[in-house]
DSSP file (Angstrom, degrees, kcal/mol; ACC not computed):
  #  RESIDUE AA STRUCTURE BP1 BP2  ACC     N-H-->O    O-->H-N    N-H-->O    O-->H-N    TCO  KAPPA ALPHA  PHI   PSI    X-CA   Y-CA   Z-CA
    1    1 A X              0   0    0      0, 0.0     2,-0.1     0, 0.0     0, 0.0   0.000 360.0 360.0 360.0 124.7  -19.4   16.6    9.1
    2    2 A X        -     0   0    0      1,-0.1     2,-0.3     0, 0.0     0, 0.0  -0.369 360.0-121.1 -67.6 139.4  -18.4   17.1    5.4
    3    3 A X        -     0   0    0     -2,-0.1     2,-0.3     1,-0.1    -1,-0.1  -0.605  20.9-125.6 -82.6 137.9  -15.4   15.1    4.3
    4    4 A X        -     0   0    0     -2,-0.3    -1,-0.1     1,-0.1     0, 0.0  -0.582   5.7-142.0 -80.2 141.6  -12.3   16.9    3.0
    5    5 A X  S    S+     0   0    0     -2,-0.3     2,-0.3     2,-0.1    -1,-0.1   0.858  85.5  71.6 -70.1 -33.8  -11.1   15.9   -0.4
    6    6 A X  S    S-     0   0    0      1,-0.1    -2,-0.1     4,-0.0     2,-0.1  -0.626  82.6-130.5 -85.8 140.5   -7.5   16.3    0.7
    7    7 A X     >  -     0   0    0     -2,-0.3     4,-2.4     1,-0.1     5,-0.2  -0.362  26.2-108.4 -79.3 165.4   -6.0   13.8    3.1
    8    8 A X  H  > S+     0   0    0      1,-0.2     4,-2.7     2,-0.2     5,-0.2   0.903 123.1  56.5 -60.2 -39.0   -4.1   14.8    6.2
    9    9 A X  H  > S+     0   0    0      1,-0.2     4,-2.7     2,-0.2    -1,-0.2   0.929 107.8  45.6 -56.1 -48.5   -1.0   13.7    4.4
   10   10 A X  H  > S+     0   0    0      1,-0.2     4,-2.8     2,-0.2    -2,-0.2   0.906 113.1  49.2 -64.7 -43.5   -1.7   16.1    1.5
   11   11 A X  H  X S+     0   0    0     -4,-2.4     4,-2.2     2,-0.2    -1,-0.2   0.901 112.7  48.7 -64.5 -39.8   -2.5   19.0    3.7
   12   12 A X  H  X S+     0   0    0     -4,-2.7     4,-2.4    -5,-0.2     5,-0.3   0.963 114.6  44.1 -61.3 -51.7    0.7   18.4    5.8
   13   13 A X  H  X S+     0   0    0     -4,-2.7     4,-2.1     1,-0.2    -2,-0.2   0.899 113.2  51.0 -63.1 -40.6    2.9   18.2    2.7
   14   14 A X  H  X S+     0   0    0     -4,-2.8     4,-3.0    -5,-0.2    -1,-0.2   0.898 109.9  51.4 -61.6 -39.7    1.3   21.2    1.1
   15   15 A X  H  X S+     0   0    0     -4,-2.2     4,-1.8     2,-0.2    -2,-0.2   0.906 112.3  43.4 -63.8 -44.8    1.8   23.3    4.2
   16   16 A X  H  <>S+     0   0    0     -4,-2.4     5,-1.9     2,-0.2     4,-0.3   0.814 115.6  50.7 -74.6 -26.3    5.5   22.5    4.5
   17   17 A X  H ><5S+     0   0    0     -4,-2.1     3,-1.2    -5,-0.3    -2,-0.2   0.956 111.1  47.0 -68.5 -48.2    5.9   23.0    0.7
   18   18 A X  H 3<5S+     0   0    0     -4,-3.0    -2,-0.2     1,-0.3    -1,-0.2   0.843 117.5  42.8 -63.8 -32.4    4.1   26.4    0.8
   19   19 A X  T 3<5S-     0   0    0     -4,-1.8    -1,-0.3    -5,-0.2    -2,-0.2   0.416 105.0-129.0 -93.0   2.9    6.2   27.6    3.8
   20   20 A X  T < 5 +     0   0    0     -3,-1.2     2,-0.3    -4,-0.3    -3,-0.2   0.890  40.5 179.9  48.3  46.2    9.5   26.1    2.4
   21   21 A X      < -     0   0    0     -5,-1.9    16,-0.6    -6,-0.1     2,-0.5  -0.572  29.8-123.1 -74.0 135.1   10.1   24.4    5.7
   22   22 A X  E     -A   36   0A   0     -2,-0.3    45,-2.7    14,-0.1     2,-0.3  -0.695  38.8-171.4 -79.4 126.6   13.3   22.4    5.8
   23   23 A X  E     -AB  35  66A   0     12,-3.4    12,-2.2    -2,-0.5     2,-0.5  -0.795  22.9-138.9-118.4 156.7   12.4   18.8    6.7
   24   24 A X  E     -AB  34  65A   0     41,-2.9    41,-1.6    -2,-0.3     2,-0.5  -0.979  16.9-160.8-114.5 128.5   14.2   15.6    7.6
   25   25 A X  E     -AB  33  64A   0      8,-3.4     8,-2.3    -2,-0.5     2,-0.6  -0.933   2.4-158.1-108.3 127.4   12.9   12.4    6.1
   26   26 A X  E     -AB  32  63A   0     37,-3.0    36,-2.9    -2,-0.5    37,-2.0  -0.927  16.8-143.9-104.7 122.8   13.9    9.2    7.8
   27   27 A X  E >   - B   0  61A   0      4,-3.4     3,-2.3    -2,-0.6    34,-0.2  -0.369  25.4-108.0 -83.8 162.6   13.6    6.3    5.3
   28   28 A X  T 3  S+     0   0    0     32,-3.2    33,-0.1     1,-0.3    -1,-0.1   0.748 121.1  58.1 -62.2 -22.0   12.4    2.8    6.3
   29   29 A X  T 3  S-     0   0    0     31,-0.3    -1,-0.3     2,-0.1     3,-0.1   0.417 121.8-107.4 -86.3   1.5   16.1    1.6    5.9
   30   30 A X  S <  S+     0   0    0     -3,-2.3    -2,-0.1     1,-0.3     2,-0.1   0.259  76.5 132.5  93.4 -11.2   17.2    4.2    8.4
   31   31 A X        -     0   0    0     -5,-0.1    -4,-3.4     1,-0.0    -1,-0.3  -0.423  46.4-139.9 -73.4 154.6   18.9    6.6    6.0
   32   32 A X  E     -A   26   0A   0     -6,-0.2     2,-0.4    -3,-0.1    -6,-0.2  -0.888  15.0-168.3-118.7 144.9   18.0   10.3    6.4
   33   33 A X  E     -A   25   0A   0     -8,-2.3    -8,-3.4    -2,-0.3     2,-0.4  -1.000   5.3-164.3-131.5 128.7   17.4   13.0    3.9
   34   34 A X  E     +A   24   0A   0     -2,-0.4     2,-0.3   -10,-0.2   -10,-0.2  -0.950  38.4  89.3-117.6 133.9   17.2   16.7    4.7
   35   35 A X  E     -A   23   0A   0    -12,-2.2   -12,-3.4    -2,-0.4     2,-0.3  -0.971  68.4 -64.0 174.4-164.5   15.7   19.3    2.4
   36   36 A X  E     -AC  22  48A   0     12,-1.7    12,-3.0    -2,-0.3     2,-0.4  -0.882  44.9-110.6-112.6 144.6   12.6   21.1    1.2
   37   37 A X  E     + C   0  47A   0    -16,-0.6    10,-0.2    -2,-0.3   -17,-0.1  -0.601  33.9 174.2 -72.8 124.3    9.5   19.7   -0.4
   38   38 A X  E     -     0   0A   0      8,-3.3     2,-0.3     1,-0.4     9,-0.2   0.734  64.3 -27.9-100.3 -33.6    9.3   20.8   -4.0
   39   39 A X  E     - C   0  46A   0      7,-1.4     7,-3.1     2,-0.0    -1,-0.4  -0.980  55.0-166.2-169.5 170.6    6.3   18.7   -5.0
   40   40 A X  E     - C   0  45A   0     -2,-0.3     5,-0.2     5,-0.2     2,-0.2  -0.973   3.2-176.1-164.2 158.3    4.4   15.5   -4.2
   41   41 A X        -     0   0    0      3,-2.2    -2,-0.0    -2,-0.3     5,-0.0  -0.648  57.0 -65.3-138.6-160.1    1.7   13.2   -5.6
   42   42 A X  S    S+     0   0    0     -2,-0.2     3,-0.1     1,-0.2   -32,-0.0   0.772 130.6  20.4 -66.3 -26.7   -0.1   10.1   -4.5
   43   43 A X  S    S+     0   0    0      1,-0.1    15,-2.8    15,-0.1    16,-0.5   0.661 119.0  45.5-117.8 -20.3    3.1    7.9   -4.5
   44   44 A X  E     - D   0  57A   0     13,-0.3    -3,-2.2    14,-0.1     2,-0.4  -0.853  52.0-150.0-133.8 161.1    6.1   10.2   -4.4
   45   45 A X  E     -CD  40  56A   0     11,-2.6    11,-2.8    -2,-0.3     2,-0.6  -0.998  16.6-147.6-126.2 132.6    7.7   13.3   -2.7
   46   46 A X  E     -CD  39  55A   0     -7,-3.1    -8,-3.3    -2,-0.4    -7,-1.4  -0.903  21.7-171.4-102.2 119.7   10.1   15.5   -4.6
   47   47 A X  E     -CD  37  54A   0      7,-3.2     7,-3.4    -2,-0.6     2,-0.8  -0.925  22.0-143.9-116.5 134.6   12.7   16.9   -2.3
   48   48 A X  E     +CD  36  53A   0    -12,-3.0   -12,-1.7    -2,-0.4     2,-0.5  -0.872  33.3 168.3 -93.4 111.9   15.4   19.6   -3.0
   49   49 A X  E >   - D   0  52A   0      3,-3.5     3,-1.4    -2,-0.8   -14,-0.1  -0.969  63.7 -16.7-133.4 121.0   18.4   18.5   -1.0
   50   50 A X  T 3  S-     0   0    0     -2,-0.5    -1,-0.1     1,-0.3     3,-0.1   0.849 126.8 -52.7  58.1  37.0   21.9   20.0   -1.4
   51   51 A X  T 3  S+     0   0    0      1,-0.2     2,-0.4     0, 0.0    -1,-0.3   0.495 120.9 101.3  79.9   4.3   21.0   21.6   -4.7
   52   52 A X  E <   -D   49   0A   0     -3,-1.4    -3,-3.5     2,-0.0     2,-0.5  -0.958  69.3-130.8-123.5 139.2   19.7   18.4   -6.2
   53   53 A X  E     -D   48   0A   0     -2,-0.4     2,-0.4    -5,-0.2    -5,-0.2  -0.785  27.0-171.0 -88.3 128.8   16.1   17.3   -6.5
   54   54 A X  E     -D   47   0A   0     -7,-3.4    -7,-3.2    -2,-0.5     2,-0.6  -0.974  13.4-147.6-125.5 133.5   15.5   13.8   -5.3
   55   55 A X  E     -D   46   0A   0     -2,-0.4     2,-0.4    -9,-0.2    -9,-0.2  -0.869  17.8-174.8-101.5 125.5   12.4   11.8   -5.7
   56   56 A X  E     -D   45   0A   0    -11,-2.8   -11,-2.6    -2,-0.6     2,-0.3  -0.932  25.9-120.4-119.5 141.4   11.4    9.4   -2.9
   57   57 A X  E >   -D   44   0A   0     -2,-0.4     3,-2.0   -13,-0.2     4,-0.4  -0.649  17.7-135.2 -78.3 133.6    8.5    6.9   -2.8
   58   58 A X  G >  S+     0   0    0    -15,-2.8     3,-1.6    -2,-0.3    -1,-0.1   0.835 104.9  64.1 -54.3 -36.0    6.1    7.5    0.1
   59   59 A X  G 3  S+     0   0    0    -16,-0.5    -1,-0.3     1,-0.3   -15,-0.1   0.653 101.0  52.0 -65.8 -16.1    6.2    3.8    0.9
   60   60 A X  G <  S+     0   0    0     -3,-2.0   -32,-3.2   -33,-0.1     2,-0.5   0.473  89.2  97.3 -95.0  -6.6    9.9    4.1    1.7
   61   61 A X  E <   +B   27   0A   0     -3,-1.6   -34,-0.2    -4,-0.4     3,-0.1  -0.725  40.5 172.8 -89.8 125.9    9.3    7.0    4.1
   62   62 A X  E    S+     0   0A   0    -36,-2.9     2,-0.3    -2,-0.5   -35,-0.2   0.817  71.6   4.1 -95.0 -42.4    9.1    6.1    7.9
   63   63 A X  E     -B   26   0A   0    -37,-2.0   -37,-3.0     9,-0.1    -1,-0.4  -0.998  56.9-175.9-146.7 142.4    9.1    9.7    9.4
   64   64 A X  E     +B   25   0A   0     -2,-0.3     2,-0.3   -39,-0.2   -39,-0.2  -0.983  24.6 134.7-139.0 131.5    8.9   13.2    8.0
   65   65 A X  E     -B   24   0A   0    -41,-1.6   -41,-2.9    -2,-0.3     3,-0.1  -0.984  55.3 -66.7-164.4 166.2    9.1   16.3   10.1
   66   66 A X  E >   -B   23   0A   0     -2,-0.3     3,-2.2   -43,-0.2     6,-0.3  -0.298  61.3 -97.5 -59.5 142.7   10.7   19.8   10.4
   67   67 A X  T 3  S+     0   0    0    -45,-2.7    -1,-0.1     1,-0.3     3,-0.1  -0.416 115.0  32.4 -60.6 137.1   14.4   19.9   11.1
   68   68 A X  T 3  S+     0   0    0      1,-0.4    -1,-0.3    -3,-0.1     2,-0.2   0.201  90.0 128.8  95.1 -12.7   14.9   20.3   14.8
   69   69 A X    X   -     0   0    0     -3,-2.2     3,-0.8     1,-0.1    -1,-0.4  -0.503  62.9-135.7 -72.5 140.1   11.8   18.3   15.6
   70   70 A X  T 3  S+     0   0    0      1,-0.2    -1,-0.1    -2,-0.2    -3,-0.0   0.752 103.0  59.5 -67.4 -21.0   12.2   15.5   18.1
   71   71 A X  T 3         0   0    0      1,-0.2    -1,-0.2    -5,-0.1    -2,-0.0   0.679 360.0 360.0 -84.6 -16.2   10.1   13.3   15.8
   72   72 A X    <         0   0    0     -3,-0.8    -1,-0.2    -6,-0.3    -2,-0.2   0.398 360.0 360.0-116.1 360.0   12.4   13.5   12.8
């Protein structure tokens, strides 16, 4: 089976970015951030939340999922 160059993480983030899905990010400290994914790279995710763009480090993210999802 050929290996994909993109990771599952990259495919997931690209999908929610392309579809402009509103997501909830739960940080490792328990704080939550709700917005849309504007961009991402190997270490960070750029979120548009309340009209402000916020960059979060992936290492600080515990859970990310669509708003209304039981997992986020």
